[in-house]
N, C-alpha and C positions, 0 to 999 in steps of 0.2 A: 816603562812605561811613558805614559804622556808627560808631558807639564800643562800649565795653563798661566797663563800671566795675564792680570786683574787690573784693566790702566783707571782714573781717574777715578781711583773708591777712592767717595767722599770722611775728610778723616773723623766724622760721624760713626759712618758703619765700620770704621778703623776700629773706630775703639769702641763699639758696643760687639766687636767680633772679640775680642781679645781680654773682654768683660769675659762672654759669651764662654769663651774656650777657656777660660781661669775656672768657670767655676764648673764644668767640665774635667777640670784637669788633663788637659791637656793642651799643648800650643796650636797657635793659629791655621796651622799648617795643616796640623789633623783635626781642626774644629772646620775646616773649611774644607776638608776632603767629608766629614764625616756628614756637611750642611747640602751639598750636593747629591753624596747617595740616594740621600734619605729623601733626592727632590726629583733625584731619577728612575727612583729601584722604589717608592712607597713597599712596605710591607704587605700592603692588600689586594697586589698584585694579584693577576691570575697567571696561576703556576701551569705547564700543560702537564706537566710528567703528575706533578699534587694530583690535579685534576683526578685526567683519569684511574690514577692508581686507588682513589680513592669513588672513583661509579664502579671501579672492580669489581672493590672492596663491597661496598653495597650489592650487586648484586649477585654476587657467591660466585665471581669467578676463580677458578682456581690455577694454582700453576698449572697439575694436572690438565686440568683443560684448555689455555694454553698451548701445553707439549702435541696438546691432541688437533686441534687448530695447527699446530704448523708439522705435523705430522700428516695430515692428509690434505694437504699442501702442495702444489703441480710445479717440480721444482726446476723443471724444463726452462727454460730461456722466452720470451712471451717473443713469438711473431710479429710481424709491424701492421701495423694495415694497407694491404693496395687500394688505393681510389684509384677506377678506372675509369 
């Protein structure tokens, strides 16, 4: 796992961080991790797999449909294009 050092953090910010950590019953380090995770991985972010799954359910796609598509697919390797 990566480690991060934060330099020149003001005393006010450090105290506020400790207070916030205490309110959430965690260490200052755990609180910083939670803050960073929330900032870079917000709850409302688009998750491609989830979006595709929901779209498939909405249009009524079933596992049988997916299997039929896979069965009908040409399994041979694609030939590269020849440009002349």
